PATIBA-508115 format. One record per residue (C-alpha): x, y, z negated; residue in three letters; residue number from 1. Coordinates in Angstrom, 2 decimals. Example, Ala and Ser with C-alpha at 12.3 -4.5 7.8 and 13.67 -1.06 7.14 Angstrom:
BEGIN
((12.30, -4.50, -7.80), ALA, 1)
((13.67, -1.06, -7.14), SER, 2)
END
This chain:
BEGIN
((248.68, -38.61, -112.42), MET, 1)
((245.31, -39.35, -110.78), TYR, 2)
((246.71, -42.58, -109.33), ALA, 3)
((247.64, -43.75, -112.82), ILE, 4)
((244.22, -42.85, -114.23), ALA, 5)
((242.52, -44.62, -111.33), ALA, 6)
((244.65, -47.73, -111.89), ALA, 7)
((243.71, -47.77, -115.59), VAL, 8)
((240.00, -47.44, -114.75), ILE, 9)
((240.20, -50.19, -112.10), ARG, 10)
((241.89, -52.55, -114.55), LYS, 11)
((239.37, -51.76, -117.30), LEU, 12)
((236.52, -52.45, -114.88), GLU, 13)
((238.12, -55.77, -113.94), ALA, 14)
((238.51, -56.71, -117.61), LEU, 15)
((234.94, -55.75, -118.45), LEU, 16)
((233.41, -57.19, -115.28), GLY, 17)
((231.43, -53.98, -114.97), ASP, 18)
((231.74, -50.43, -113.64), SER, 19)
((232.94, -47.75, -116.01), VAL, 20)
((230.23, -45.14, -115.59), VAL, 21)
((231.16, -42.78, -118.37), ARG, 22)
((234.41, -40.93, -118.86), ARG, 23)
((237.15, -42.95, -120.54), LEU, 24)
((238.29, -41.00, -123.60), THR, 25)
((241.28, -42.00, -125.70), PHE, 26)
((241.62, -41.20, -129.38), SER, 27)
((244.33, -38.69, -130.18), ARG, 28)
((245.37, -40.81, -133.13), LEU, 29)
((247.02, -44.10, -132.30), SER, 30)
((248.24, -46.54, -134.89), ARG, 31)
((251.79, -47.09, -133.69), LEU, 32)
((252.66, -49.38, -136.59), GLU, 33)
((250.38, -52.19, -135.42), THR, 34)
((251.68, -55.43, -133.94), ALA, 35)
((250.02, -54.56, -130.62), ASP, 36)
((251.79, -51.20, -130.53), ALA, 37)
((255.13, -52.87, -131.25), ARG, 38)
((254.52, -55.36, -128.41), ARG, 39)
((253.65, -52.51, -126.04), LEU, 40)
((256.81, -50.66, -127.07), HIS, 41)
((258.90, -53.79, -126.42), SER, 42)
((257.27, -54.25, -123.04), MET, 43)
((257.98, -50.64, -122.03), VAL, 44)
((261.62, -51.00, -123.09), LEU, 45)
((261.91, -54.20, -121.05), PHE, 46)
((260.39, -52.51, -118.00), LEU, 47)
((262.65, -49.48, -118.30), VAL, 48)
((265.75, -51.63, -118.62), GLU, 49)
((264.97, -54.26, -116.01), ASN, 50)
((262.48, -53.20, -113.42), LEU, 51)
((263.92, -50.38, -111.34), ASP, 52)
((262.30, -51.23, -108.00), SER, 53)
((265.56, -50.69, -106.09), ARG, 54)
((267.70, -53.03, -108.17), THR, 55)
((265.20, -55.33, -109.87), SER, 56)
((265.84, -59.06, -109.67), PRO, 57)
((262.06, -59.57, -109.59), PHE, 58)
((259.95, -60.06, -106.46), HIS, 59)
((257.68, -57.12, -105.60), HIS, 60)
((254.61, -59.25, -106.43), LEU, 61)
((256.00, -59.91, -109.90), ALA, 62)
((256.59, -56.19, -110.36), LEU, 63)
((252.93, -55.53, -109.54), ALA, 64)
((251.89, -58.08, -112.18), GLU, 65)
((254.15, -56.46, -114.77), PHE, 66)
((252.42, -53.18, -114.00), GLU, 67)
((249.01, -54.78, -114.57), GLN, 68)
((250.18, -56.34, -117.83), ALA, 69)
((251.42, -52.96, -119.02), LEU, 70)
((248.02, -51.39, -118.27), ILE, 71)
((246.21, -54.16, -120.16), VAL, 72)
((248.51, -53.76, -123.18), CYS, 73)
((247.97, -50.00, -123.10), PHE, 74)
((244.17, -50.41, -122.98), LEU, 75)
((244.22, -52.92, -125.84), CYS, 76)
((246.60, -50.90, -128.01), THR, 77)
((245.24, -47.36, -127.70), HIS, 78)
((241.75, -46.80, -129.11), HIS, 79)
((239.23, -45.41, -126.62), HIS, 80)
((235.47, -45.10, -126.30), ASN, 81)
((235.20, -48.55, -124.65), LEU, 82)
((237.62, -50.40, -126.96), SER, 83)
((234.75, -52.27, -128.59), HIS, 84)
((234.06, -53.99, -125.26), ARG, 85)
((237.58, -55.43, -125.26), LEU, 86)
((237.21, -56.83, -128.78), ASP, 87)
((238.14, -60.52, -128.79), PRO, 88)
((235.67, -61.14, -131.63), ASN, 89)
((232.33, -59.74, -130.49), PRO, 90)
((229.50, -59.69, -133.02), PRO, 91)
((227.72, -63.03, -133.35), ARG, 92)
((224.04, -63.50, -132.66), ALA, 93)
((221.82, -63.61, -135.72), ALA, 94)
((220.21, -66.99, -136.49), PRO, 95)
((216.75, -65.62, -135.61), TRP, 96)
((218.05, -64.54, -132.20), GLN, 97)
((219.43, -68.02, -131.53), VAL, 98)
((216.12, -69.66, -132.56), ARG, 99)
((214.15, -67.32, -130.32), ARG, 100)
((216.40, -68.08, -127.35), ALA, 101)
((216.13, -71.84, -128.00), GLU, 102)
((212.34, -71.59, -128.21), GLU, 103)
((212.21, -69.67, -124.95), TYR, 104)
((214.45, -72.19, -123.17), ILE, 105)
((212.48, -75.20, -124.42), SER, 106)
((209.05, -73.72, -123.55), ARG, 107)
((207.34, -75.32, -120.53), PRO, 108)
((207.31, -73.19, -117.40), ILE, 109)
((204.20, -71.10, -116.98), GLY, 110)
((203.28, -70.85, -120.66), THR, 111)
((203.22, -67.56, -122.45), SER, 112)
((204.38, -66.75, -125.93), ARG, 113)
END
């Protein structure tokens, strides 16, 4: 079980580009009727039917990639305390924030605000 948890944390860190310093906590309620949940279910069924490591027609490197894809789908489907960091539509910067950044970038070096 610890190997699975460690693999999930490693993949999440790779996706975020950052260390996960707080405990990863999943919500007890998952929306299984979502399109993502249906895709995850289909993927699991495919893996169960086709990827027995002794008889699989897939190369062992492909099997490892299927495992990674399954972890990513799981992380994206099941709500957890870091789900917001995987959101494909992060909040946009406010216009005042953009102006301030542009002003800072265009300011000559050595001048203060």
